[in-house]
N, C-alpha and C positions, 0 to 999 in steps of 0.2 A: 751742219744743214745748212745749205745755198740755196736761196730765196731770191728770187724777184718781183718786181708791184711794179705795173704799170700803175705812177696816180692817178692820174685821169679818169680812167672806172672808181676808182674806190668812191661810196657817198660820200656826198658833202652832206659838213656838218656848219653850227653856224653857233658855236658856244658861246657867242658877247654878238650885238649887235651891231654888223658891219665889220665881223671875222670872221669867214667862210673858210673852212680846213677841211680836207683828206688828211686823215691820221692811221698810221698802221707801226708796228709794233717787231720786234726781233726778240731776242731771247733777256737783253739788257739793256734793252732801247726803246722808247717814242720818237715817232719820224710828227711833226707838221707840219705842212704845206698848208701856207697859210694866205689868201686874199682877204684886200682888207682897201676900206675904204676911205678916204683923207676923213680927216676927223677923229678916227673909234678908236675910243681908249679903254685896256688895259688897268683894272687902281690898283694901287701900291698892295702888294702883298710879297709873301715870302711861303717856300713850298723844300721842302728836303731833296728834294732834286737837283745835281749839274742841269744848267738851262745854257742854249746858246744861244742865241739868237745869228741867220744870216741873216741878211739882207739880199737880196736877187734885183728887184725895181722899188725904184718909187725912196721913197723916207720916210724915215722912221724915225724917232724921238724916246730915245731910251733913257730911263733912271736909272743908273744899280748904287745901290747905299747911296742914295741921295748928289749920284753930281751922274751928273745928264750931258749928254751929247747928241746928237741929232748923224744920222748911219744910212749911204747912201748903198748901193748894188756896189757885193763886191767886199762892204766891210759886215764885222760879226759886233756884237757884245755876251761877256760870259757872264752866267752870271752862278758865283759858286754856292753852295745847298747854304738854307738860311738866311737868305743876302734878300731883306726888301728889293723892291722892282718895281715898275712901273712902266707902260709903253703906251702913247701918242702916231697917231697915224699923222703923220705931215701932208702926206694927199695916197693919190691912191699908191698902192704896197705890195710885194710877195713877198714872201719869209720863210727858210724853212728854219724850221726849231727842232730842236736834240734836245733831249733830255733824258740821265743816268740817276738812275735804276728807270725803266722803265716807271711810267703813270699814269696808275691803270682809269685815275679821276677822269683822265682826256677822253677815252675809249679809245675803239679803232681795232683793225681790222689785224688777229693775227700771221705775223712768216712762218 
């Protein structure tokens, strides 16, 4: 199946304070388009999904398995399954996050 998504038309959800996202699922992936306020955080946690953080705008401090880096536009962080990680927005930022397999707990529109 081929599908096209106009992300701007998806409903905005705020799963955490300062994290506004638009979410959708393909057959095997969950995609999140986040707009993040400076200072917003996601606590250290782990889950069974592969996860890739793609920074589009601004700067995010991402910690994966105890290693911390500040990433800017054009940078990505790969989080293997069951690996502890956390995120802090150093500035206002935008990021695209991809989870495999689908991450049903996030919710979103079906493709």
